[in-house]
N, C-alpha and C positions, 0 to 999 in steps of 0.2 A: 505492499500501500504507500502510496506518494503522499507526503505531507508539504504541501507551501501556503503562502501567503495568497490574499485574493485580489482579483484584478478586476477590470471593469468588466471583464470578459464572461466573469461568476456569476453575476446579476441574476440572472434568469434560474439557476441551478441554485443558489442558496434561498432565494424565494419559496422554491418549489420544495425543496427540503426543510425551510421551515414551517410551511402551510402544513407538511404530514407531521411534524413533532410538536407543535401548538395548538390550543383552538384559535381561531379566529380573532378574538380580542386580545391574545398575546402575541400573534406570529408578527412579525417586521414584514413591510412590503418590500416588490421589488425598489420601489423608489426609495423606502426609510434605506436599503441597502448601498443604493447608488451612492446617498450623501455619506454611509457609513464609509464606504470601501475610498469614496474621496477622501475622506478626512485621516482616514487610519487601515487604512487594507491591509497593512503589514502587521495588525492586530487581530488578525482572524487567520485559525488555524483551518486548514482545509485538505480532509483526508479523500483519496480519489482510490476507486477500484476499476483500473482501466480508465476508462473517461467517462465513467460514474461518479458524480459528487456524493459519498455516501455517510460524511458525519465533517460537523465542523465546531469551532467553540469561537467566539467573539466577543470582543469588548473594547473600550477604550481606558486612555490613561489621563489621570487627574491627581491633584493635590487633596480633593476633597476625599477624606477617610470613608463615607457612607455612601453607598450607591442610592440614589435618586431618581423618580421617575423623568425628571428632566433629563439626561443623562441619555436615555434613550433617543429622546426626540430632538435633543441638540448636537448631532455630531460635532458642531465646530468648537463644543467646550472641551474636545480633545487636546491635551496637552503633552506631548512627546517625552517631556523633560520629567511629569508627573511621579508621584509617590507611591500612586498605587495602579494596579491594573487593574480593573473592573471586568467582567465577566459577565457579559449580557445576554447568553445565549449559549448551550451545550446540547447540540443536534446530532440524531444517529438515524438514519432511516429504520423504521419498523424491521426489515428484513435482515439488518446490519448488527442488530443489537446482540449485546451477550459476548460479544467477541472482547472486549478489551479496547475498542476502538476509542470511545469517548473519554477514557483514561489516558490511552495512549495521546490524545492532543491535550488533555488537561495537564500532562505531564510537560508536553512540549512549550507550554503558556505558562508555567512553571520555570521552567528551565530560562526561557528567553526573559520572562522577570527578574531573573536572580541574574543573570548576566545583564541587566539592564541597568540593575541598581537598583532597583524598586524596593520600598518596605515589603510589599506583598500583595496578595489578592484579594477583592472582594466578589460576591457572588449573591445574590438572592434564589432562594428554590423554595417549593413546598415542602411541604411538613415531612412526605413520604421519601424525599431525598435527600434528607440530613441526613442520615446515616452513610449515604454515598458519598458523600463530600468531605466527612470526618476521616474516609478511608485515606485522601490527600492530604490531611494534616488540617483540615479548615474547621473552624470551632465556630460552633452557632452563637450567636451573638444575640437570639431571641426574634420575634416579631418586628420586621421592619418595616418602616414608614409607607413603602411602595404601597400604592393602590391597582398596579398594573394591571391590567385585564379584568380587576374587580376579586383579583386573589386574594388570597391572606401567603405573603411571602417572610422567608426566615432569610435573615441576612449571616453569610459565612463570610470569614474571616482566615488567610493564611499569611501569618507573618515571618518574613524570615530572622 
């Protein structure tokens, strides 16, 4: 499996995978991905099986310590020299789940954040996934202030 960063050529594939992984109220659109890739395509980790995008992790960098809903909506808030790597989405097509691909991408994001001198990574997840991210060293900080998609989210932090 190949892992690489995102380019504008990946927009349709990103939106298609996201739509299969998240409910419509939570999923980013091709237009939102276009803005994200423009501002921080180097903070997308994409996994391919041949020409097929099967999984990806994305998020931007900021000095803000907590992940906010505004960050999803405003890609221009990305700060390349920021302290924290935010993770907005961890996506794997259903047919490719349970093979460790999302974990491989998270490990790549963690390694890149370390190399870039970040303080760590922050993500939000649903209650059922708290234990999954804990396996990578993320600590549950409780219910997030996020109301993205009308769902209860838990903020998780991995500090170096």
